[in-house]
MDAnalysis code that builds the backbone (N, CA, C; Angstrom):
import MDAnalysis as mda
import numpy as np

u = mda.Universe.empty(156, n_residues=52, atom_resindex=np.repeat(np.arange(52), 3), trajectory=True)
u.add_TopologyAttr("name", ["N", "CA", "C"] * 52)
u.add_TopologyAttr("resid", np.arange(1, 53))
u.add_TopologyAttr("resname", ["MET", "SER", "ARG", "HIS", "PRO", "SER", "TYR", "GLY", "LYS", "ALA", "SER", "LYS", "GLY", "ASP", "LYS", "LYS", "ARG", "ASN", "VAL", "LEU", "LYS", "ARG", "PHE", "GLU", "ARG", "ILE", "ASP", "THR", "LEU", "ARG", "LYS", "LEU", "GLY", "LYS", "TRP", "VAL", "ASP", "GLY", "LYS", "ASN", "LYS", "LYS", "VAL", "THR", "GLY", "LEU", "PRO", "LYS", "THR", "PRO", "SER", "LYS"])
u.atoms.positions = np.array([
    [160.172, -9.111, -9.447],
    [160.435, -10.505, -9.560],
    [159.088, -11.509, -9.492],
    [158.982, -12.458, -10.398],
    [157.714, -13.303, -10.107],
    [158.152, -14.700, -9.685],
    [157.127, -15.365, -9.229],
    [157.409, -16.847, -8.584],
    [157.598, -17.819, -9.753],
    [158.558, -18.664, -9.786],
    [158.737, -20.140, -10.736],
    [157.412, -20.678, -10.512],
    [156.566, -21.160, -11.542],
    [155.334, -22.144, -11.633],
    [155.771, -23.524, -10.728],
    [156.879, -23.934, -10.694],
    [156.971, -25.378, -9.625],
    [156.768, -25.227, -8.507],
    [156.304, -23.977, -7.784],
    [156.568, -23.735, -6.525],
    [155.089, -23.980, -6.069],
    [153.994, -24.126, -7.219],
    [152.723, -24.163, -7.157],
    [151.809, -22.738, -6.488],
    [150.504, -22.972, -6.630],
    [149.942, -21.633, -5.785],
    [149.866, -21.828, -4.426],
    [149.930, -20.184, -3.987],
    [149.834, -20.098, -2.486],
    [148.683, -20.859, -1.685],
    [147.576, -21.209, -2.470],
    [146.441, -21.430, -1.572],
    [146.477, -23.231, -2.101],
    [147.572, -23.742, -1.692],
    [147.560, -25.179, -2.058],
    [146.588, -26.138, -0.986],
    [146.813, -25.800, 0.144],
    [146.136, -26.429, 1.160],
    [144.530, -26.116, 1.248],
    [143.857, -25.615, 0.223],
    [142.582, -25.434, 0.289],
    [141.997, -26.558, -0.422],
    [142.479, -27.440, -1.010],
    [141.991, -28.694, -1.371],
    [141.424, -29.498, -0.496],
    [140.287, -30.233, -1.356],
    [139.603, -30.971, 0.040],
    [140.544, -32.202, -0.206],
    [140.750, -32.978, 0.963],
    [141.491, -34.048, 1.562],
    [140.640, -35.252, 1.490],
    [141.199, -36.613, 0.942],
    [140.089, -37.810, 0.939],
    [140.725, -38.546, 1.941],
    [141.716, -38.200, 2.692],
    [142.201, -39.154, 3.638],
    [141.927, -38.355, 4.946],
    [140.973, -39.029, 5.976],
    [141.462, -38.011, 7.421],
    [142.414, -38.465, 8.333],
    [142.548, -37.589, 9.389],
    [143.674, -38.024, 10.120],
    [142.941, -39.012, 11.145],
    [143.858, -39.633, 12.362],
    [143.153, -40.603, 13.103],
    [142.368, -39.562, 14.104],
    [142.813, -38.440, 14.505],
    [141.750, -37.724, 15.408],
    [140.195, -37.250, 14.897],
    [140.474, -36.966, 13.497],
    [139.259, -36.434, 12.638],
    [138.393, -37.876, 12.447],
    [138.959, -39.199, 12.173],
    [138.302, -40.154, 12.168],
    [137.613, -40.390, 13.689],
    [138.402, -40.182, 14.407],
    [137.481, -40.328, 16.032],
    [136.301, -39.537, 16.305],
    [136.604, -38.209, 15.561],
    [135.397, -37.122, 15.945],
    [134.005, -37.754, 14.963],
    [134.448, -38.227, 13.916],
    [133.395, -38.493, 13.024],
    [132.672, -39.590, 13.319],
    [133.422, -40.518, 13.987],
    [133.141, -41.690, 14.712],
    [131.953, -41.552, 16.138],
    [132.295, -40.200, 16.505],
    [131.618, -39.859, 17.870],
    [130.442, -39.269, 17.222],
    [130.311, -38.502, 15.975],
    [128.987, -37.964, 15.604],
    [128.103, -38.835, 15.381],
    [128.670, -39.877, 14.649],
    [127.866, -41.162, 14.036],
    [127.194, -42.034, 15.118],
    [127.825, -41.548, 16.290],
    [127.655, -42.543, 17.430],
    [128.231, -43.859, 17.605],
    [129.339, -43.974, 17.132],
    [130.109, -45.537, 17.058],
    [131.298, -45.319, 17.535],
    [131.680, -44.313, 18.616],
    [132.435, -44.207, 19.371],
    [132.241, -43.660, 20.706],
    [132.429, -44.279, 21.916],
    [132.245, -44.015, 23.119],
    [133.539, -43.684, 24.204],
    [133.934, -42.641, 24.588],
    [134.662, -42.064, 25.267],
    [134.726, -43.188, 26.634],
    [136.052, -43.835, 26.895],
    [136.074, -44.589, 27.756],
    [135.913, -45.819, 27.664],
    [134.952, -46.286, 26.553],
    [134.908, -47.482, 26.107],
    [135.937, -48.312, 24.791],
    [135.848, -47.084, 24.051],
    [136.692, -47.720, 22.743],
    [137.896, -46.965, 23.311],
    [139.204, -48.004, 23.331],
    [140.273, -47.590, 23.833],
    [141.337, -47.732, 22.284],
    [141.211, -48.603, 21.733],
    [141.719, -49.019, 20.473],
    [141.804, -48.083, 19.490],
    [142.811, -47.118, 19.169],
    [142.886, -46.217, 18.003],
    [143.523, -46.561, 16.908],
    [144.186, -47.972, 16.639],
    [144.305, -48.555, 15.494],
    [143.187, -49.556, 14.814],
    [143.218, -49.678, 13.801],
    [142.441, -50.533, 12.763],
    [141.120, -49.806, 13.290],
    [140.840, -48.402, 12.853],
    [139.663, -47.774, 12.995],
    [138.610, -48.265, 11.414],
    [137.458, -48.297, 11.776],
    [136.686, -48.523, 10.512],
    [136.897, -47.264, 9.550],
    [136.304, -47.327, 8.318],
    [136.352, -46.513, 7.691],
    [135.222, -45.303, 8.055],
    [135.721, -44.167, 7.478],
    [134.293, -43.205, 7.552],
    [134.590, -42.347, 6.512],
    [133.256, -41.364, 6.332],
    [133.026, -40.803, 4.980],
    [133.857, -39.410, 5.325],
    [134.457, -38.893, 4.333],
    [135.626, -37.815, 4.433],
    [134.423, -36.616, 4.585],
    [135.142, -35.395, 4.824],
    [134.148, -34.379, 5.261],
    [133.580, -33.428, 4.080],
])
């Protein structure tokens, strides 16, 4: 028995996401040198970062 096409493909999560989660944005800011652990405490209102 085959799957109905409305269920989508099995590899649906392989797409590139254009929105990062908060921890991913902080990791990106660390790599760019704009986030210092201990100094930066506010995790809301983060600046936009390039997606992976």
